[in-house]
C-alpha positions, 0 to 999 in steps of 0.5 A: 139562384131563382127557380128558373135557373135551378130548373134549367140546371136539371129539368128532370130533377126539378120536375120530380122535386115539384111532383114529390115535395117535400119527400126529396131535396130541392135541386142542390139543396138539403132535405126537409128533415135537415132543413127542419133541424137547422131551423129548430137549432137556430131558433133554439139558439136565439131563444137561449141568447135572449133567455126570456126576452124578445127577439125579432127574426126576419126570414122568408116564408119557407122558414116560418112555414116549416117551423110553424108546421113543426109547432103544429106537428104537421108533416108538410110545411105547406099545410101551414098558410103563411103570406110572404109578409107577416109577423108571428109571435112564437113563445118558448117555455121550459124548452118547448115551443108554443103559442104561435099567432100572427101579430101586427107590426104595431105589436112587434114594436110594442113587444120589442121597444122598437119605435115605428 
């Protein structure tokens, strides 16, 4: 569903969500803490699978903003600026996530061995 469809289902709740984000769940959605946990669990699982290697994760801006906000220990994921298109390098050492920085598509290709 797009936002117009969500808002049409329950306009009052949709407005309350806009006014109080991120303290309440999106209409029909999960709360921010559940979202954060789901993202962290998925990223941990990916890191465990590649064990020191490299993985490319393609996702929408909300996921990277939320995950990056957690890395920066910020409460509100919107405090971390992320354009809709971007590549980010995130490292995990000794079960701790760190080293967040934006990288170019060329760097992604170099790190992963993908030819552009």
